[in-house]
N, C-alpha and C positions, 0 to 999 in steps of 0.2 A: 504494500499499499503505499509506504514512504517513497518507494522507487516511482510509482505511478504519479504521485503528488509532485515530485521533483521534476519529473518529465513535463507534466503539465505546466508547471511554472516556467520551465525553459521555453516552452512554445510561445510564451507571451512576447518574446523577442521578434517572432515572426508574425504576429498578429497585426491586423490592421492598426494604423496608428492611434485612432481615437479609442481603440480597444486596449492597447498596451499601455495607454495613459492612464489606466485606472488599476494600479496595484492593489488597492483595497479589495475591489470586485474579485481580482485574481485570487487573493487570499481566501476570500469567500467561496470561491469555486473549488479550491482544494478541499475545504471543509464539506461543501456539498457532495463532492466525489467520493469522499471517504464515507459519508453517511449512506450513499447510495449502494456502494460496493460492500459495505459491512452488514446491512439489513437484508440478509439473504432471503428472508421470507416475504419480502415485498415485491409488487409487480415492478417497482422502479429498478430494483436490483436485476430483474430479468431483462428489462430493456437496456439498461447501461452495460450490464456484463455481455448481453448478446451483440450489442454494437461494437464493443471493443474486441470480442472474439471474432467476429466476422471480419473486422478490419485486419486483425493479426492473420486470419486464416488467408485472406486475399493478397496481402502485401508484406506480411511478416512485420518486423519492427517499424519499417518505414510507414506501413498502414497504421499501426497502432499509434505512432507519433502523430500522424495526420489527423487520426480520429480524435485524439486528446486535444489537439489543438482547436479542432472544429468545436468540440464541446465547450472548451473555454471561451471561445469567441462568441458563442451563442449565448453562454451564460452571462457574459459581461454586457453584450448588447441588449439583452432583455432587461438588465439593471439600468443601463445608461441611456436608453432611447427616450426621447422626450415624449410627454403625453400627446403632444400634437402629431409627432411622427407616428407614434403607435396608433392612433385614431386613423390617420391616412392609410397606413399599412393594412389595417383591418378592413377598411373600405374596399381597398383593391383586392384583398383576398376573399371577398365575399362572393362565393360561387353559388348562391342558393338559387338563382333563377336562370339556368342554362337555356331554357327553352327560349327565353328572350334574346339570346345572343345571335340568332339568326332570323332577323326581321323578314327577309325576302321569302324565306321558306314558309313563314307563317302567313304570308299573303296568299298562298297557293292551297287550294282545297285537294289535299292529297288523299288518295285511297292506299292504305296499307294492307297488302295481302301477306299474312304471316303464314308460312309453310313449316308446320312442325311435326316431328316425328323422330323415330330412332334412326341411328346409322342404317344405311341400306334400306331406305323407305321410299326414295324417288323424289323427295322434296326439292332438291337443288335442281335436278333435271327439269322438273315442271316450270320452275322460274326462268331457267336458261332458255327454254323453248319460247316462253313469252318474250323474252328480251331479244330473240333472233328475229322476231316479227316487227320490232320497233325500228322507226327511222332513226332515231338518236337515243342512245341509252348508255348506261354505264354498269358493269360488273365490278363489285368490291370484294375481293377475297382475302383471306387470312394470310396467305403465303404467295411469294414469287412464282412458285411452281404452278398453282392454280391460275393466277393471272396469265402467265404464259400459255397454259393449257387452253383457256377459253380463247385467248387471242388467235392461237393457231387454228383451233377448230372453226371459229367463224370465218376466218380467212380462207381455210381450205373448202369451206362449204359455200364460198362465193359471197359472203357478207363482210364487207369492209370493216376493219376493226383496228383501232389504236391500242398501243401498249403504253402503260404508264406505271413504272415502278420506280423506286428510289434510285436504282443503279442502271435502269435500261428504259429509255424512253423513245418509242417509236411512233411519232405523231405524223400519220400520212394523210390527214384530213382535218378539218375543223371539228373540234369536240362536239358542237351542237348539230353536225351533220352526219354523224355515223356512231357506231358502238365503240365504247373505250373500255378496255379490260385493265383493272388496276389493282394494286394492293390497297387495303382499306385506308391506311395512312395517307395515300396519294389522292384520295377522291377530290375531284375539283368541285368545290362547292359554288364557284362563281358561274357555273354553266347550267343552263336549263335543260332538263332531259324529259323525254316521254316516259321511258321506263328505266328504273334503277333496281339493282339486285345487290343485297348486302348478304354475304355468306357467313354462316356460323355466328348468327346474332348473338347467341349465349355468351360469346366472348366479350361483351360489353362489361362483364363483371370481372374480366382479368385484372389482376393487380398491376400489371405493367402496361399493357396495351388497351386495356378497356375504353380508354378516352377516344380511341380512333373510331370504335363502333359507335360510341355515343355521339361524337361529332357528325358522322355520316348519317345517323338516323335523324338527328335534329335539324341538320343543316342541308340535306340534299333537296335541290329544287327539281323534284320529280313529280309528275301528275300521279304517276303509278310506282309505288315503292314495295319491293317483294323482299321479305326478310325470311331467311331459312335458318332453322335451327332447332334446338331441343324444346320440348313441351314446357320445360320449367320456367322458360322465359315468358310465358303466356301473361301471367299475372301483373308483372312489372310493365310489359309492354301495353297492356290494356290502360293502365294508369298514365303512361306516357303519351299514348295516342290521345286520350282525353285531354291531357294538358295542352297538347299541340294543336287540338281541334281537327284531328284527321279522323277519317273514317277507317275502321279496322275490320277486316275480314279474315277469319281464321280457316285454314285448311289443314285437317289432320290427316296424316299418313301413318300406315302400319308397315311394319318390317316385312320385306318381300321374301325373305327366307328365314326359316325358325332358327333360333339360337339356343343352345342347350349347354349347361355346365355339367361337366362329367362327374361321375361319382368317386373317382379316384385321380390321384396325382401320378406324375411320372416316378415318384419316389426316388429322385435324384439320378435316375437311370437314363443317360443321354441316348442309349441304344434303343429306347423307346420312341424316340423321335421318328416321325414318318415323313414321306414325301407330302408336300403341300402344308406343312407345319411352319408356324411362326413362333420363334423363341423371342420374347420380349424382355430385355434388360434395360438398365437406367443409367448406364455410364459408357462413354466411349471405351474405356479401357476394358471393361467386362465383356463388350461386344466382340473386340479383337481377340481376346482370350477364348471367348466361346466359339468363335469361328474355327480356331485350331482344334479344339477338343471335340466340337460336333463332328467335323470332318474326320477326325482319327477315329472316333467311336462308331459312327454310323456308315463311313464310307460314302456319304452323300455330299454333293457340292452345294455350297450355301452362298446366297446373295446377301447383301448388308444394306441396311437403311439406317441412318442416324442424322441428328440435326447438324452436325459439323460437316456433313458432305454437302457439296454444291447441289442446288435443286435439280439440275440437269443430270447429275450422277445419280441421284435418288430416283428419278423417273427411269433412268437406264436400267438401274438394279431391279426396279420393280418390274420392267418389261421382260427382263430375263427370267425373273421369277414366275411370271405369269405365262411364259411361253413353254408349253409343254415339251418342245423339241430343243431347248436350250441346254439342257442338262443340269440346270439349276433346280434342285429339289426342296431346299429348306431356306426360309427367310430368317436372318437374325436381325433384329431391329430394336430400336429405342421406342420411346413413346410418340416419336415422330411418325410412326406407322399409323397413328390414329387419325391423321388428317391430311387430306391433299393427295393421296395415292389410291388408285382404285386396284386392289390386289385380290387375286384368286387364292384366298387362304381357306384351307379346310379346317385348320384347328389352331387356336391361339393358346400358347403356353407361357404363362406368367412365371418368370423366375423369382419374382418377389412381389410384395404389395406395398413396398415403400420406396422412396427416392431420396437421394441426398442432394441437397441444395446448400452448397458451401459446407459449413460445419453442422448443418441441421438435417437430421432425417425426418421426412414427412410421410405420413401414410397416403396412399393414393385415395382420392375421393371416389364416392359412388359414380359420379359423372365421368371421371377419368377411366375408371375401370370399364364402364359401359362403352366409351367411346373407342377404347382399344379392343376389347372383346368383339365389338360389333363388326370389326374387320373380318371376322370368321365367316364362311358361307355366303360370300358375295353373290349377288343375284346373277351376275354375269361378268366373265373376266374381261379385262382391258383389251386383250387382243382381238376379242369378238367384236367389241364396240369399235374399235378402229376399223375393222373391216367393213362395218356398217355405216361408217362415218358419223358416229354418235359422240356426243360429249364424254370425255373421260373424267367427269368430275366425281366427286366422293359419293354421290347419290344418284349416278346416272342410270336411267332405265331405257332399255331399248324399245323401239317402236314396233318391232316385229315380236310375234310370240316366242318366248324363250323356251329353252329346256326347262324341266321341273326343277326348281331351286333345291340346292342341297342344304343340309343341316349343317350350321356353323357350330363347332364344338370348342369349348373353352375348358381349360384346365391349368394346373400349376406344376412347377418343377418338383415342389416338395409338399408334404402333407400339411405343414402349418399354415400355408397360405390359401389352401383350397376353401375352406370355410368363409374366409373374407371374400373371395371372389364370387362364390355361390350366393352369399347374402347380398352383395352389391348388385348382381344381375337380377334378383327378385325384389329389390328395394326401389322406392322412388327417390330419385335425387331431389334434395331439398330445392324450393323454388328460388330464382334469382330475386333478390330484394333490392340491389343497387346497381346503378351503372357508373362506370368510371368517368372521371373528369380530369382535365388538365386546364389551368389558366391558359389564355391566349398568349401568343407572343408579345403582343401590345401590352397586356397586363404585366407580364414578367419584366418587360423593359421599364415601364412605369414604376414598378415595385422597387427594382434595383437602384432607381435614382434616389431613393431615401437612404441609401448607404454610403459611407465613405468610399471614395474611388477605389481604394486598394483592397476592399472587402472581397475575400474569396467568393466566387460566384455560387459554390456549393452552399455557403451559409445563406445566401440569399434565397436559394431554393429551400432550404431547411426551414427558413423564417416563414415562407409562403405555407409550407406543410402545416406549421404550427399555428398559424393564424387563420387558415382556411376554414370557411363555414360553408356547409353543403346542406341541401334539402335532404330529407329522410330517404328520398328515392335515388340520391347520388352519393358518391364519395370520391375523394381526391385519390388519384393513382399513386402507386409507389414511385417515389423520385429517386430510388437508389441508384439506378443505372445512370440517370442523368448527373447525379452528384459525383459518382465515380469519374465520369468523363470530365466534368467540371474541374475536379481535383487534379486529374491527369495534365490538363492544359493551363492550370492556374499560373504557373510561372512564365508563361509565354506572354511577353509583354507587347503592347500594341493591338491586342484584339478588343474590338468594340463589344458592347453588351450584345448587340445584334449577332455578332459572330459567334459569341459564347452560346447563345440561344441556339443557333444553327448547329454548332458542333455537338451540343448535348442531345440532339436528335439523331446523330449519326449512327449507322449500324456497326458498332465496334464491340467486340468482346475483349475486355481488358484483361481476361485471364489467358489469352492466347498469347504464346511466346512472341515477342516483338511488337505485339499490338499497340502498347502505350507509346513505344519509341516511334512507331510510324504515325500514330496519331499527333503526337507532338511536333514531328517534322512537317506535317501537313499544316498544322496550325501556325508554325513559324512562317511558312510561306504566305499564309493569309495576313498574318500580322505585318509582314514586310512588304506585302503587295508585290510578291516576286514570283515569276513564272517558275513553276516546278514540274518538269517532264518526268515521265516514269523512270528512266534510266537514272536521273539524278537523286532518287530517293534512297539514301544511304542504307536505311534499315529494311528495305524491301528486298527480300533475299532472291533476287532474280536468278543468281547463279545456281540455285537448287536445280533449274531446268537443265544446266550444263553437265550436272552429275549423272553418272549411271544410275539407272533405277535400283534401289536397295530395297529388298523385300523385307521390310520391318516397319513397325508401325511409327517409329520416330521420324523416318523419312516421309511416310505419308502424312504425319501431323505437320511437317514443314510445308508440304504441299497445300494442305488445308489452310495453314496460316498465310501463305502466299496468296491463296485465292481470296481470303477475306481481306487482305490489304488492297488487292486490286478492286474488289467490290467497294470498299471505303473511297478509293481514289475516284472510281466511276461516279459514286454518289455526290461526292464533292464537286466533281467536274460539271454537274448540272446546276450547282449553285454558285460556283465560282469559276465561270467558263474561261475568263481571261488569265486564271492563275493555273489552273490544272488542264492543260493543253493537249495532253496525250490520250485522249479518250479513244480514239481508233486503235492505237497501239495497245491500250489496256484491254479492250475487248479481245484483240488478237492474243494477247498473252494468256488471257483469262481462258480462252479456249484451249491453248496449249496445256495449261495446267489441268484443265478438266480432262483432256485425253489422257494425260499422264496418270491422273488419279484413277481413271476407268481401267487403263491397262494394268495398274498395281492390284486394283480389286480382282480383275480377271485371273491374274497370276496367284492371287492369294487363295482364290477358290480351289486352286488344284495343287497348291504347295503349302508346306508347314510354314507359318509366319515366325520369324525370330524376334528377339527383343522382349519376350514375355517371360514372366517369373512364375508366380502361383497361378494355378488353375483358378478360373473365375469363381467356382463353387466354394474355394477356400478362403476368398477374400472378404475381409470385413473392414468397414470405414473407420479410420482414425480421426479423432475430433480434437484432442487437446495435446497430443504428442508435440513437444517442442514449443508449446505455448509459454508465455512468461510465467515465471514462478508466482507472481501475485495474482495472476488470473486463475491459474490452476488451484492455488490454494482457496481463492474466494469461491471457487465452484465446488470445492470439496473433493478435489482429486488429489 
């Protein structure tokens, strides 16, 4: 504890000038911190210890130092802020009436068609068929993969369509004259549409991204708005439709093929895996380990799908698994399998019913288990749909009579998890009660003006979170990712508040190797208003492409990191076109990386993968190993 207080006091030298000028408040902060970390039975202890533990888990001592400094700054600012400033900040952070943020949408008498049902019920397909008949419209999906799919299908079917994602924008005609397929964050609210489709509307409750679905729902200027999602979204959407003055029509769908939980698990016997099975795990490392073990134990070739793979590679792996003549018999996947891919899975096998987020283990929710399990027993495989020219969306239904649907089976790898899965499949997921919100860029800009110029932007975001007021039907989304990015580029001098807001929305995973260094290098270019071509990015490891393909997961991880860096460059190139000028080259190199990743996965499917230690069945997460003594002691370890 003394060590933590000493370090907190030392951070005052790096605090904003107006904060560091209050040594009395800093002493009070040390007392406050000691109280919160020694009263282990209080919720305050859980919050403070959790924040410090996550910071250490993510960035080691540097992360712990940064979190202590942020806590100290916030504490002092709460004490030092004038009543007038506090009042104005609270007014700006008042988010209670988001329906009024979009006056143009409120002038339109919208009809909302709510398509609800379980996975594999055809709800998305019906909405897309209506979109296809519109003169102008928009599809808003949760993944780049789905946006690309709808874009390709419509154009292949002779319906001109634009593509609008953060890192790939193919605008081939006026947005109000044709269909546009986009990710939900990129929905153009300034355009009037005949028909709009928002997919996976239940994601409006998502802690990180829910704001994007709420924004699209409240702000789209469409005469006809089709929402596709789970039935648990109906009660909240009824209330929101009434608040917006929109007419709501509900279309209910039933699953097109039965889904059954098995009576027994695999009892940890990988030899019991069969052709058409999908083994679901919840970490990249476990997936790569499982690939080797499953192929060794069963003699069957495996495809892989997980979030770290580029969308194009995930789609290719899905195609190989679906193709009965490809030689790929089993799919090993993360929870990414639950959305965006149409897969011909006979049986889902859960390796566990928990997932690890940083230092925390969380149980899968009923909704998450159902979403993943619902991939089993698909009504029709993707390959058949392609031949018929149908949409390959997550709920596509063919327009010709299909073969009798197969029963989708669900089980677990071990006995201990089977009762949890069986209960989830028979239970009703709790209804969605709130939709996520974020303040607008304009509000954040005005809010930041009430702080000293050298105040870390993450502290501005934290203060918004503390002061925000929301209606009971809404809640502020988690700003942790934005705060992490803000901290990563805080020392870059010359960035405006607008620049920092833009960067905080960038697609970057700071846990990836070199991600923070690349982000800082790109931010430096913006701060200096200096052209930065792709070959000039020091920390973008383009030389990886010059190396011989090494069949181990570490080389694959480098390729994935390079791909993420290229996506970030492309994303920024659409926002700072005069600075990031190598867009064409970035697309070309991105394609090369995807080809190499695909080649590696193909080779992995027929060879043993090196660089792995324990079998994935023997691995257990480590939570506090190496953490500071004070933190371990406070937690009772």
